[in-house]
C-alpha positions as CSV (number, residue, x, y, z in Angstrom):
1,M,4.4,-26.5,-4.8
2,L,1.0,-25.4,-3.7
3,V,0.5,-25.7,0.0
4,L,-2.0,-23.6,1.9
5,P,-5.4,-23.3,0.4
6,L,-5.6,-19.6,0.6
7,T,-9.2,-19.2,-0.3
8,V,-9.0,-15.8,-1.8
9,L,-6.9,-13.3,0.0
10,A,-8.2,-10.3,1.6
11,A,-11.4,-8.4,2.1
12,L,-9.7,-5.3,3.2
13,A,-9.0,-3.4,0.0
14,P,-8.5,0.1,1.4
15,G,-11.7,2.1,1.2
16,I,-13.7,-0.5,-0.7
17,F,-16.2,-2.8,0.9
18,S,-16.1,-6.2,-0.7
19,Q,-18.9,-8.7,-0.4
20,Q,-18.2,-11.2,2.4
21,I,-18.8,-14.8,1.7
22,V,-19.0,-17.8,3.9
23,L,-16.2,-20.2,3.0
24,D,-15.9,-24.0,3.1
25,D,-14.8,-25.2,6.6
26,T,-13.5,-28.6,5.2
27,L,-10.2,-27.2,4.2
28,P,-7.1,-28.8,5.8
29,R,-5.4,-26.6,8.4
30,P,-1.8,-26.1,9.4
31,Y,-2.7,-26.4,13.1
32,P,-5.2,-28.4,15.2
33,Q,-8.6,-27.0,16.0
34,P,-10.0,-29.0,18.9
35,T,-13.7,-28.8,19.0
36,E,-13.7,-28.3,22.8
37,N,-11.4,-25.3,22.6
38,K,-13.0,-22.0,21.6
39,W,-9.6,-20.4,21.0
40,T,-7.0,-20.8,18.3
41,V,-4.3,-23.2,19.3
42,F,-0.8,-23.1,17.7
43,N,1.0,-26.4,17.4
44,S,4.4,-25.0,18.0
45,T,6.1,-22.1,19.8
46,I,6.3,-18.9,17.7
47,K,9.8,-17.4,18.1
48,R,11.2,-16.3,14.7
49,V,9.1,-13.7,12.8
50,A,9.7,-12.1,9.4
51,V,8.4,-8.7,8.7
52,I,8.1,-7.7,5.0
53,G,8.4,-3.9,4.4
54,A,10.1,-1.1,6.3
55,G,7.5,1.6,5.8
56,P,5.6,3.0,8.8
57,A,3.5,-0.2,9.1
58,G,6.4,-2.6,8.9
59,L,8.6,-0.6,11.3
60,L,5.8,-0.5,13.9
61,A,5.4,-4.3,13.6
62,A,9.1,-5.0,13.8
63,T,9.6,-2.7,16.8
64,E,6.8,-4.2,18.7
65,L,7.9,-7.8,18.0
66,V,11.5,-7.0,19.0
67,A,10.2,-5.5,22.3
68,H,8.3,-8.8,23.0
69,N,11.5,-10.8,22.6
70,F,10.8,-12.4,19.2
71,T,13.7,-13.0,16.9
72,V,12.8,-10.6,14.1
73,R,14.0,-10.2,10.6
74,L,12.9,-7.0,8.7
75,F,13.1,-7.3,4.9
76,E,13.0,-4.2,2.7
77,K,13.8,-4.1,-1.0
78,A,14.7,-0.4,-0.8
79,P,18.1,0.8,0.4
80,G,16.6,2.4,3.5
81,P,13.4,2.7,5.6
82,G,10.4,4.9,4.8
83,G,8.3,2.9,2.4
84,N,6.5,5.4,0.1
85,W,8.1,8.3,2.0
86,L,11.6,7.4,1.0
87,Y,12.1,10.1,-1.6
88,S,14.6,9.6,-4.4
89,E,15.4,11.4,-7.6
90,Q,15.7,8.0,-9.2
91,I,12.5,6.9,-10.9
92,P,11.0,3.4,-11.3
93,V,11.7,1.4,-14.4
94,R,9.2,1.6,-17.2
95,E,5.8,0.4,-16.4
96,S,4.2,-2.3,-18.6
97,Y,1.8,-1.4,-21.5
98,P,-0.7,-3.1,-21.0
99,D,-0.6,-4.0,-17.4
100,E,1.9,-6.8,-16.6
101,P,0.3,-10.0,-15.4
102,L,0.2,-10.1,-11.6
103,D,1.2,-13.8,-11.5
104,K,4.6,-13.2,-13.2
105,K,7.0,-15.4,-11.3
106,P,10.5,-14.2,-10.3
107,E,13.5,-15.8,-11.9
108,L,15.3,-17.9,-9.3
109,P,18.5,-19.9,-9.5
110,D,18.1,-23.7,-9.6
111,T,20.0,-24.1,-6.3
112,L,20.2,-21.9,-3.3
113,P,22.1,-20.1,-1.9
114,A,23.5,-18.6,-5.0
115,T,25.5,-15.5,-6.1
116,R,25.8,-13.8,-9.5
117,Y,27.6,-10.7,-10.8
118,Y,26.0,-8.5,-13.4
119,E,27.9,-6.4,-15.9
120,E,26.8,-3.1,-17.6
121,G,24.4,-4.0,-20.5
122,E,24.0,-7.6,-19.6
123,E,20.7,-9.0,-20.7
124,G,20.0,-5.7,-22.3
125,L,19.8,-3.8,-19.0
126,T,22.1,-1.1,-17.6
127,L,23.3,-1.5,-14.0
128,D,21.1,1.5,-13.1
129,E,18.0,-0.1,-14.6
130,R,18.7,-3.4,-12.9
131,W,19.1,-1.6,-9.5
132,R,15.9,0.4,-10.0
133,E,13.9,-2.7,-11.0
134,H,15.0,-4.3,-7.8
135,W,14.0,-1.7,-5.3
136,Q,11.4,0.3,-7.3
137,P,11.9,4.0,-6.3
138,R,8.8,5.4,-4.6
139,P,6.0,7.3,-6.3
140,I,6.5,10.7,-4.5
141,W,7.7,13.9,-6.0
142,N,9.9,16.7,-4.6
143,S,7.2,19.2,-3.5
144,L,4.6,16.6,-2.3
145,H,2.7,17.4,0.9
146,T,0.5,14.9,2.6
147,N,-3.3,15.6,2.4
148,S,-3.8,14.5,6.0
149,P,-2.7,16.8,9.0
150,S,0.4,16.0,11.0
151,V,-1.8,15.2,14.0
152,I,-2.9,11.9,12.4
153,T,0.2,11.4,10.3
154,E,2.9,10.7,13.0
155,L,4.6,7.8,14.7
156,T,5.1,7.7,18.4
157,E,8.4,8.7,20.1
158,V,9.4,11.1,17.3
159,P,7.3,14.3,17.4
160,Y,7.5,16.7,14.5
161,P,9.3,20.1,15.1
162,P,7.1,22.4,17.1
163,D,6.9,25.0,14.2
164,H,5.8,22.5,11.5
165,S,2.9,23.3,9.2
166,W,-0.5,21.6,9.3
167,L,0.4,19.6,6.1
168,I,3.8,18.0,6.2
169,D,6.1,17.8,3.1
170,A,7.3,14.5,1.9
171,H,10.9,15.1,3.0
172,T,9.9,15.9,6.6
173,I,7.7,12.8,6.7
174,G,10.6,10.7,5.3
175,A,12.9,12.1,8.0
176,H,10.3,11.4,10.6
177,V,10.0,7.8,9.6
178,R,13.8,7.4,9.5
179,A,14.1,8.9,12.9
180,Y,11.6,6.3,14.2
181,A,13.7,3.6,12.6
182,T,16.9,5.0,14.1
183,I,15.7,5.2,17.7
184,N,14.6,1.6,17.4
185,H,17.9,0.5,15.8
186,L,16.2,-0.3,12.5
187,N,17.9,2.2,10.1
188,A,20.0,1.1,7.3
189,N,23.2,2.3,9.0
190,D,22.5,0.6,12.3
191,E,24.5,-2.4,13.1
192,S,21.7,-4.9,13.7
193,P,20.9,-8.5,13.0
194,V,17.2,-7.5,12.5
195,H,17.1,-5.5,9.3
196,A,18.0,-6.5,5.8
197,Y,17.8,-3.6,3.3
198,S,18.1,-3.9,-0.5
199,T,16.6,-7.3,0.1
200,R,13.5,-8.4,-1.8
201,V,11.2,-11.3,-0.8
202,E,10.9,-13.4,-3.9
203,K,8.7,-16.2,-2.5
204,I,7.0,-17.5,0.6
205,Y,6.5,-21.2,1.0
206,K,5.0,-23.5,3.7
207,A,5.2,-27.2,3.2
208,P,2.1,-29.3,4.0
209,K,1.7,-30.1,7.7
210,S,4.7,-27.9,8.5
211,S,4.9,-25.1,11.0
212,V,7.7,-23.3,9.2
213,W,7.4,-20.5,6.6
214,Q,10.4,-20.4,4.2
215,L,11.2,-17.1,2.6
216,T,13.3,-16.9,-0.6
217,L,15.3,-13.7,-0.6
218,R,17.3,-11.7,-3.1
219,R,19.8,-8.9,-2.2
220,L,21.5,-6.6,-4.6
221,K,24.7,-4.7,-3.9
222,Y,26.4,-2.2,-6.2
223,L,30.2,-2.7,-6.4
224,E,31.7,0.7,-7.0
225,E,35.3,-0.5,-7.8
226,S,34.4,-3.1,-10.3
227,K,31.3,-1.4,-11.7
228,R,29.2,-4.5,-11.2
229,I,26.1,-5.5,-9.3
230,K,26.3,-8.5,-6.9
231,A,23.1,-10.5,-6.5
232,T,22.7,-13.0,-3.7
233,W,19.8,-15.4,-3.2
234,W,19.2,-17.5,-0.1
235,T,16.4,-18.8,2.2
236,E,15.4,-18.2,5.8
237,D,12.8,-20.0,7.9
238,F,10.3,-18.5,10.3
239,D,7.4,-19.4,12.6
240,A,5.3,-16.4,11.6
241,V,5.2,-13.7,8.9
242,V,3.9,-10.1,8.9
243,V,3.2,-8.7,5.4
244,G,3.7,-5.0,5.9
245,A,4.0,-3.8,2.3
246,G,1.7,-1.0,1.3
247,P,-0.8,-0.8,-1.6
248,Y,1.2,1.4,-4.0
249,D,3.3,-1.3,-5.5
250,T,2.2,-1.8,-9.1
251,P,1.1,1.0,-11.4
252,H,-2.1,0.6,-13.3
253,V,-2.2,1.4,-17.0
254,P,-5.8,1.7,-18.3
255,D,-6.9,-0.5,-21.2
256,I,-7.6,2.1,-23.9
257,E,-7.5,1.5,-27.6
258,G,-4.1,2.5,-29.0
259,I,-2.4,3.1,-25.6
260,V,0.2,0.4,-26.2
261,Q,1.6,2.1,-29.3
262,W,1.5,5.6,-27.7
263,G,3.3,4.1,-24.7
264,K,6.3,3.4,-27.0
265,A,6.7,7.0,-28.3
266,K,10.1,8.3,-27.2
267,A,10.9,11.6,-25.6
268,Q,13.9,13.4,-24.1
269,N,12.8,13.4,-20.5
270,P,13.5,11.4,-17.4
271,A,10.9,8.8,-18.3
272,G,12.3,8.5,-21.8
273,H,8.7,8.4,-23.2
274,C,5.9,10.8,-24.0
275,M,3.4,8.9,-21.9
276,Y,4.2,7.6,-18.4
277,H,2.7,6.8,-15.1
278,S,2.5,9.5,-12.4
279,R,4.8,7.5,-10.2
280,V,7.8,8.8,-12.2
281,Y,7.0,12.5,-11.7
282,R,9.5,14.4,-9.6
283,N,9.9,18.1,-10.5
284,P,7.8,20.7,-12.5
285,E,10.3,23.0,-14.1
286,R,10.9,20.9,-17.2
287,Y,7.2,21.2,-18.3
288,S,7.8,24.9,-19.1
289,G,6.0,25.7,-22.4
290,K,4.6,22.2,-22.9
291,T,1.0,21.0,-23.5
292,V,0.3,18.3,-21.0
293,L,-2.6,15.9,-20.5
294,I,-3.2,14.3,-17.1
295,V,-5.4,11.2,-17.2
296,G,-7.1,11.0,-13.8
297,V,-8.5,13.6,-11.3
298,A,-8.0,12.0,-7.9
299,T,-5.3,13.0,-5.5
300,S,-2.2,12.4,-7.6
301,G,-3.7,14.0,-10.7
302,S,-4.8,17.2,-8.9
303,E,-1.6,17.6,-6.9
304,I,0.7,17.1,-9.9
305,A,-1.5,19.5,-11.9
306,R,-1.0,22.2,-9.1
307,D,2.7,21.6,-9.3
308,I,3.2,21.9,-13.1
309,G,0.3,24.3,-13.9
310,P,2.4,27.5,-13.5
311,F,4.9,26.1,-16.0
312,T,2.8,24.5,-18.7
313,K,1.6,26.2,-21.9
314,K,-1.7,24.3,-21.8
315,L,-3.0,21.8,-19.2
316,Y,-5.7,19.2,-19.8
317,A,-7.3,16.8,-17.3
318,S,-9.3,13.8,-18.5
319,H,-11.8,12.0,-16.2
320,R,-14.6,9.6,-16.3
321,K,-18.2,10.8,-16.0
322,I,-19.0,11.8,-12.4
323,D,-22.0,12.8,-10.3
324,W,-20.9,15.9,-8.5
325,E,-23.7,15.7,-5.9
326,N,-22.7,12.1,-4.9
327,L,-19.0,12.7,-4.8
328,H,-17.3,12.3,-1.5
329,P,-16.1,15.6,0.0
330,L,-12.5,14.7,-0.5
331,Q,-13.1,13.7,-4.1
332,R,-14.7,17.2,-4.6
333,R,-11.6,18.6,-2.9
334,S,-9.4,17.0,-5.5
335,F,-11.3,18.6,-8.3
336,M,-11.3,22.0,-6.7
337,R,-7.5,21.8,-6.1
338,F,-6.8,21.7,-9.9
339,P,-5.3,25.0,-11.0
340,K,-7.7,27.4,-12.7
341,E,-5.9,27.1,-16.0
342,T,-6.8,23.4,-16.3
343,E,-9.2,22.4,-19.0
344,F,-11.3,19.3,-18.0
345,I,-12.1,17.0,-20.8
346,P,-14.2,13.7,-21.0
347,E,-12.9,10.2,-20.8
348,I,-10.6,9.0,-23.7
349,S,-12.1,6.6,-26.2
350,S,-8.9,5.9,-28.2
351,F,-5.4,6.9,-29.2
352,Q,-5.3,6.9,-32.9
353,P,-2.2,5.3,-34.6
354,L,1.0,7.3,-34.7
355,P,2.9,7.7,-37.9
356,S,6.2,7.3,-36.1
357,L,7.5,6.6,-32.6
358,E,10.6,8.7,-32.9
359,Y,9.0,12.2,-33.1
360,G,6.8,12.4,-30.1
361,I,3.0,12.5,-30.0
362,Q,2.2,16.1,-30.9
363,K,0.7,15.1,-34.3
364,G,-1.2,12.2,-32.8
365,Q,-4.9,12.3,-32.3
366,I,-6.8,11.5,-29.1
367,V,-10.5,10.7,-29.6
368,L,-12.7,11.5,-26.6
369,I,-16.0,9.6,-25.8
370,N,-18.0,12.6,-27.0
371,G,-16.3,12.5,-30.4
372,T,-13.9,15.4,-29.8
373,V,-10.4,15.0,-31.3
374,L,-7.5,16.3,-29.3
375,S,-4.0,16.9,-30.7
376,G,-0.9,18.9,-30.0
377,I,0.0,17.1,-26.7
378,D,3.6,17.0,-25.7
379,E,3.4,14.6,-22.7
380,I,0.7,12.5,-21.0
381,I,0.8,11.7,-17.3
382,L,-1.3,8.6,-16.3
383,A,-2.6,9.4,-12.8
384,T,-4.6,6.2,-12.9
385,G,-3.6,4.5,-9.6
386,Y,-2.2,1.2,-8.6
387,K,-2.9,-2.5,-8.2
388,R,-2.0,-4.7,-5.4
389,S,0.7,-7.1,-6.6
390,Y,2.5,-9.4,-4.2
391,P,4.0,-12.1,-6.4
392,F,5.9,-13.6,-3.4
393,L,2.6,-14.9,-2.1
394,L,1.6,-16.8,-5.3
395,P,3.4,-20.0,-4.2
396,V,0.9,-20.5,-1.4
397,L,-2.2,-20.0,-3.5
398,E,-4.3,-22.7,-4.9
399,P,-5.2,-22.4,-8.7
400,E,-8.7,-20.9,-8.2
401,D,-7.3,-18.4,-5.6
402,K,-4.5,-17.4,-7.9
403,A,-6.9,-16.7,-10.7
404,E,-8.8,-14.4,-8.4
405,L,-5.7,-12.6,-7.3
406,V,-4.5,-11.9,-10.8
407,K,-7.7,-10.6,-12.4
408,P,-7.2,-7.3,-14.1
409,P,-8.5,-4.4,-12.1
410,R,-11.8,-2.8,-13.1
411,D,-10.5,0.5,-11.6
412,V,-7.7,1.6,-9.4
413,F,-7.4,-0.5,-6.2
414,T,-9.7,-3.2,-7.4
415,G,-7.1,-5.9,-8.2
416,A,-5.9,-8.5,-5.7
417,K,-8.1,-7.5,-2.8
418,W,-7.2,-8.9,0.6
419,K,-9.7,-11.5,1.6
420,N,-10.0,-13.9,4.4
421,I,-8.3,-11.6,6.9
422,H,-9.7,-11.2,10.4
423,W,-10.1,-7.7,11.7
424,T,-7.0,-8.2,13.8
425,G,-4.9,-8.7,10.6
426,H,-4.5,-12.5,11.0
427,Y,-5.1,-14.7,8.0
428,I,-7.9,-16.9,9.0
429,P,-6.8,-20.3,7.6
430,D,-3.4,-19.9,9.2
431,P,-3.0,-17.1,11.8
432,T,0.8,-17.4,11.7
433,L,0.5,-15.2,8.6
434,A,-0.6,-11.6,9.3
435,F,-1.2,-8.5,7.3
436,T,-1.0,-4.8,8.3
437,T,-4.5,-3.8,7.2
438,V,-4.9,-0.5,9.1
439,R,-3.7,3.0,8.7
440,P,-0.3,2.8,10.4
441,W,-0.2,6.4,11.8
442,T,-3.4,6.0,13.8
443,V,-4.2,2.3,14.4
444,G,-0.9,0.6,13.5
445,R,0.5,0.5,17.0
446,Y,-2.6,-1.3,18.2
447,Q,-2.5,-3.9,15.5
448,S,1.3,-4.5,15.9
449,Y,0.7,-5.0,19.7
450,G,-2.0,-7.5,18.8
451,F,0.3,-9.5,16.6
452,A,2.9,-9.7,19.4
453,K,0.4,-10.6,22.1
454,V,-1.3,-13.3,20.1
455,W,1.9,-15.0,19.1
456,E,3.5,-14.8,22.6
457,G,0.3,-16.2,24.2
458,T,-0.9,-13.1,26.1
459,A,-3.9,-12.5,23.9
460,R,-6.3,-15.1,22.4
461,L,-7.8,-15.4,19.0
462,P,-11.1,-17.2,18.7
463,N,-11.1,-20.6,17.0
464,E,-11.4,-20.8,13.3
465,A,-15.2,-21.2,13.2
466,E,-15.6,-18.0,15.2
467,L,-13.1,-16.2,13.1
468,W,-15.1,-17.0,10.0
469,R,-18.3,-16.0,11.8
470,Q,-16.9,-12.6,12.6
471,Y,-15.5,-12.2,9.1
472,N,-19.0,-12.8,7.7
473,S,-20.8,-10.6,10.2
474,S,-21.7,-7.0,9.6
475,R,-20.8,-6.4,13.2
476,W,-17.1,-7.0,12.4
477,N,-16.5,-6.7,8.7
478,N,-16.7,-3.0,8.0
479,F,-13.7,-1.9,10.0
480,R,-11.7,0.7,8.0
481,G,-12.1,4.2,6.9
482,L,-11.1,7.8,7.2
483,F,-10.0,8.8,10.7
484,G,-13.1,10.1,12.6
485,T,-15.7,8.2,10.6
486,G,-17.7,5.2,11.7
487,P,-15.4,2.3,10.5
488,S,-12.3,3.9,12.0
489,E,-13.9,4.6,15.4
490,A,-15.4,1.2,15.6
491,L,-12.1,-0.5,14.8
492,L,-10.2,1.7,17.3
493,R,-12.7,0.9,20.1
494,Q,-12.5,-2.8,19.2
495,Y,-8.8,-2.8,19.5
496,V,-8.6,-1.0,22.8
497,T,-11.1,-3.2,24.5
498,W,-9.7,-6.4,23.1
499,L,-6.1,-5.7,24.0
500,N,-6.9,-4.4,27.5
501,S,-9.2,-7.3,28.2
502,E,-6.5,-9.8,27.2
503,S,-3.8,-7.9,29.1
504,L,-6.0,-7.9,32.2
505,E,-6.4,-11.7,32.0
506,H,-3.0,-12.7,30.7
507,G,-0.6,-9.9,31.4
508,G,0.7,-7.0,29.4
509,R,0.5,-3.2,29.3
510,L,-2.8,-1.4,28.9
511,V,-3.4,0.8,25.9
512,A,-5.2,4.2,25.8
513,P,-7.7,5.4,23.2
514,Y,-6.5,8.0,20.7
515,P,-5.9,11.2,22.6
516,V,-8.9,13.6,22.8
517,E,-6.8,16.7,22.1
518,K,-5.6,15.2,18.8
519,R,-9.2,14.4,17.8
520,E,-10.1,18.1,18.4
521,M,-7.1,19.3,16.4
522,F,-8.1,17.0,13.6
523,V,-11.7,18.2,13.6
524,Y,-10.4,21.8,13.3
525,F,-8.2,21.0,10.4
526,A,-10.8,18.9,8.5
527,N,-13.3,21.8,8.6
528,I,-10.7,24.3,7.3
529,G,-8.6,22.1,5.0
530,W,-11.1,19.6,3.6
531,A,-14.9,20.4,3.8
532,K,-16.9,22.2,6.4
533,D,-19.0,20.1,8.7
534,F,-17.8,16.8,7.1
535,I,-15.9,15.9,10.3
536,S,-17.1,17.1,13.7
537,K,-16.6,16.4,17.3
538,E,-19.8,14.3,17.2
539,N,-18.1,11.9,14.8
540,F,-16.2,10.7,17.8
541,T,-18.5,11.3,20.8
542,R,-21.5,9.6,19.4
543,F,-19.5,6.3,19.4
544,E,-18.9,6.7,23.1
545,N,-22.5,5.9,23.8
546,L,-23.1,3.6,20.9
547,P,-23.3,-0.2,21.6
548,A,-21.6,-2.5,19.2
549,S,-24.9,-4.0,18.1
550,E,-25.6,-0.7,16.3
551,W,-22.2,-0.4,14.5
552,S,-23.6,-1.9,11.3
553,K,-26.1,0.9,10.7
554,D,-25.6,2.2,7.2
555,E,-25.6,5.9,8.2
556,L,-22.5,5.3,10.5
557,W,-20.3,4.0,7.7
558,D,-18.1,6.1,5.5
559,A,-15.6,3.9,3.6
560,F,-13.5,6.6,2.1
561,V,-9.8,6.5,2.8
562,L,-7.1,8.9,1.7
563,E,-6.2,7.0,-1.5
564,D,-7.1,7.4,-5.2
565,E,-10.3,5.4,-5.9
566,F,-11.4,6.9,-9.1
567,W,-10.0,8.5,-12.3
């Protein structure tokens, strides 16, 4: 059932520059590429478009596509919009120790459509576990605040209250995203043929020489009266697909000697275990009087430590060896935000065998790489990041590409990198498949507009040879980064000029650059809240006089984005 030769998905792992490689141009293509035409030519009209994910990126894409008269279906496995900002006291089901293979295939009925009813305890799962496994509650906690200011963390049309703080709490951001969904008739309680919540995409398939993407879907519904869960599977066909799912989808458990056994130690807490991933953390009060070890010192580790620090008896934080002088300013910020009572310890070498799994881990011994032995720990929080895992894409991968996708990560965010994606977000071997590859709050509206214009015919994509040339050129392949740095400014300027040039020639509204006043507010915040002189007005103005031929200069590029890259 392998169809598209997806020669290695995606060079756009957030914040990490992957080596670009020139790929074989002899691969079969799902649409003709006339040598006399310098533009991509689609062999059929694009009308029906699927959008996967109802976080900020997916909502932006769905809204724009609907506005351009596409027949859109928005699929989201959660019960409502928000993506990672949909807070819930429910926690994800237990993560795998060690990491679960990324190529694990979903179980599907032999024939579709199909319906099944699940009872409590069936197949060893409670109804609650089955429900949480389906939608995967998001990895945010009750007191979480964003580490980016509101001025670069907002969607159009729904401004924050005028008295809001610089840093927005998770509940306010969640309400903000839901408000955007509501005014665009995409909220879960809106009567609309567009959205399908509690619906997970299980598989994407495109037959050889076909212009149709077939999505296999699964929806769960909890039946209160009968105390059962109803599962429904079916398929829908589309002319194009936008993958708008974010990167925080599969927790990463580090490969440390003894961690599998320690991961089985039981505890009377919401996670049910003494060791668990940071994605299950919700509230600090229950840590009162406990000795806690946090593994990882990036954003999640430092912010959870700040939350639980006032309650703990003793707080440790383990991290790999670092070079302070070469740390990014925001990585230094994470260290400095740990509470003063934190004791930093070296990387863990091994977890020694436990005598029992029923009495916690207090008597267990943790050996550090410097030979020190640590004991007396009540709970361990793994703030070790995430892997990209989109199993629904596996059916369109060839064997060698699948092997690349499922390689275990060397570190957080180094599994399943997006490759072969043009800077516009279109997948080069077949531009009817697109990915939201930019920060939705700042660049997402430009990218979504580009999807709509390309597929409706009011914006052109170069032919495949030129797409590959751009992909392998330093002029084009470093777009991404923290707002206000080289990659971000280059990408924004590229989008504005491309979209406006195409609209001038083929029709469509013009777009404006990011507002100057918002840039100034961001600079003020960055100097106060992050690091002095890291971001300045010149970060923006120097690009106004910089030709594209100089965009590849090393000193202009700062790849860091607001995500955990180290632990």
